[in-house]
MARZA-463286 format. One record per residue (C-alpha): x, y, z; residue in three letters; chain. Coordinates in steps of 0.1 Angstrom, whole numbers, plus 5000, padded with zeros to 4 digits. Example, Ala and Ser with C-alpha at 12.3 -4.5 7.8 and 13.67 -1.06 7.14 Angstrom:
<sites>
+------+------+------+--------+--------+
!   c1 !   c2 !   c3 ! residu ! chaine !
+------+------+------+--------+--------+
! 5123 ! 4955 ! 5078 !    ALA !      A !
! 5137 ! 4989 ! 5071 !    SER !      A !
+------+------+------+--------+--------+
</sites>
This chain:
<sites>
+------+------+------+--------+--------+
!   c1 !   c2 !   c3 ! residu ! chaine !
+------+------+------+--------+--------+
! 1797 ! 2035 ! 9369 !    MET !      A !
! 1803 ! 2058 ! 9339 !    ARG !      A !
! 1776 ! 2082 ! 9329 !    ALA !      A !
! 1763 ! 2080 ! 9293 !    SER !      A !
! 1766 ! 2110 ! 9270 !    VAL !      A !
! 1728 ! 2115 ! 9274 !    THR !      A !
! 1732 ! 2115 ! 9312 !    GLU !      A !
! 1761 ! 2140 ! 9309 !    LEU !      A !
! 1739 ! 2163 ! 9288 !    HIS !      A !
! 1712 ! 2160 ! 9312 !    GLU !      A !
! 1736 ! 2170 ! 9341 !    GLN !      A !
! 1748 ! 2199 ! 9320 !    LEU !      A !
! 1713 ! 2211 ! 9314 !    GLU !      A !
! 1706 ! 2210 ! 9352 !    ARG !      A !
! 1739 ! 2228 ! 9360 !    ALA !      A !
! 1754 ! 2245 ! 9330 !    PRO !      A !
! 1781 ! 2261 ! 9351 !    GLU !      A !
! 1796 ! 2227 ! 9359 !    ASP !      A !
! 1828 ! 2226 ! 9340 !    TRP !      A !
! 1836 ! 2190 ! 9351 !    SER !      A !
! 1807 ! 2177 ! 9332 !    VAL !      A !
! 1813 ! 2202 ! 9304 !    ARG !      A !
! 1849 ! 2191 ! 9300 !    LEU !      A !
! 1839 ! 2154 ! 9299 !    ARG !      A !
! 1815 ! 2162 ! 9271 !    LEU !      A !
! 1842 ! 2182 ! 9252 !    ILE !      A !
! 1866 ! 2153 ! 9255 !    ALA !      A !
! 1839 ! 2129 ! 9243 !    ILE !      A !
! 1833 ! 2151 ! 9214 !    ALA !      A !
! 1869 ! 2153 ! 9204 !    ILE !      A !
! 1874 ! 2116 ! 9206 !    GLU !      A !
! 1845 ! 2111 ! 9183 !    ALA !      A !
! 1860 ! 2137 ! 9159 !    GLY !      A !
! 1833 ! 2163 ! 9165 !    ASP !      A !
! 1852 ! 2195 ! 9169 !    ARG !      A !
! 1821 ! 2215 ! 9162 !    ASP !      A !
! 1803 ! 2201 ! 9192 !    GLU !      A !
! 1833 ! 2206 ! 9213 !    ALA !      A !
! 1835 ! 2243 ! 9204 !    LYS !      A !
! 1797 ! 2247 ! 9208 !    ARG !      A !
! 1801 ! 2233 ! 9244 !    LEU !      A !
! 1828 ! 2260 ! 9251 !    VAL !      A !
! 1808 ! 2288 ! 9235 !    ARG !      A !
! 1776 ! 2279 ! 9253 !    THR !      A !
! 1790 ! 2282 ! 9287 !    SER !      A !
! 1772 ! 2306 ! 9311 !    PRO !      A !
! 1789 ! 2338 ! 9325 !    GLY !      A !
! 1808 ! 2366 ! 9312 !    ASP !      A !
! 1838 ! 2363 ! 9335 !    ASP !      A !
! 1871 ! 2350 ! 9322 !    PRO !      A !
! 1877 ! 2314 ! 9329 !    LEU !      A !
! 1906 ! 2305 ! 9353 !    PRO !      A !
! 1938 ! 2298 ! 9335 !    SER !      A !
! 1939 ! 2261 ! 9344 !    GLU !      A !
! 1904 ! 2257 ! 9328 !    LEU !      A !
! 1916 ! 2276 ! 9297 !    GLN !      A !
! 1947 ! 2254 ! 9295 !    ALA !      A !
! 1926 ! 2223 ! 9296 !    LYS !      A !
! 1902 ! 2235 ! 9270 !    ILE !      A !
! 1931 ! 2245 ! 9247 !    TYR !      A !
! 1947 ! 2210 ! 9253 !    GLU !      A !
! 1914 ! 2193 ! 9244 !    LEU !      A !
! 1907 ! 2215 ! 9213 !    LEU !      A !
! 1941 ! 2212 ! 9199 !    THR !      A !
! 1945 ! 2175 ! 9205 !    ARG !      A !
! 1951 ! 2155 ! 9173 !    ASP !      A !
! 1918 ! 2138 ! 9161 !    PRO !      A !
! 1917 ! 2100 ! 9168 !    PRO !      A !
! 1930 ! 2078 ! 9138 !    ARG !      A !
! 1902 ! 2061 ! 9118 !    ASP !      A !
! 1909 ! 2024 ! 9128 !    ARG !      A !
! 1894 ! 2012 ! 9094 !    THR !      A !
! 1921 ! 2031 ! 9074 !    GLN !      A !
! 1954 ! 2015 ! 9066 !    GLN !      A !
! 1985 ! 2036 ! 9074 !    PRO !      A !
! 2005 ! 2052 ! 9047 !    GLY !      A !
+------+------+------+--------+--------+
</sites>
């Protein structure tokens, strides 16, 4: 069963250091076209230590992904 966005936010509140949940929320925000929320999720992560390079690469990949196309708009 997939967790709802609300459930994911609750999980993140209980364990803010859990990057698996944080990454899922970032991906959801990007898919919804809400880059500000995605960036907020990155900025509000706990700790001052640098993130592992694999995690940095995943965040970069998510934040630089093209926004989803609006399915109501006609191409061209």
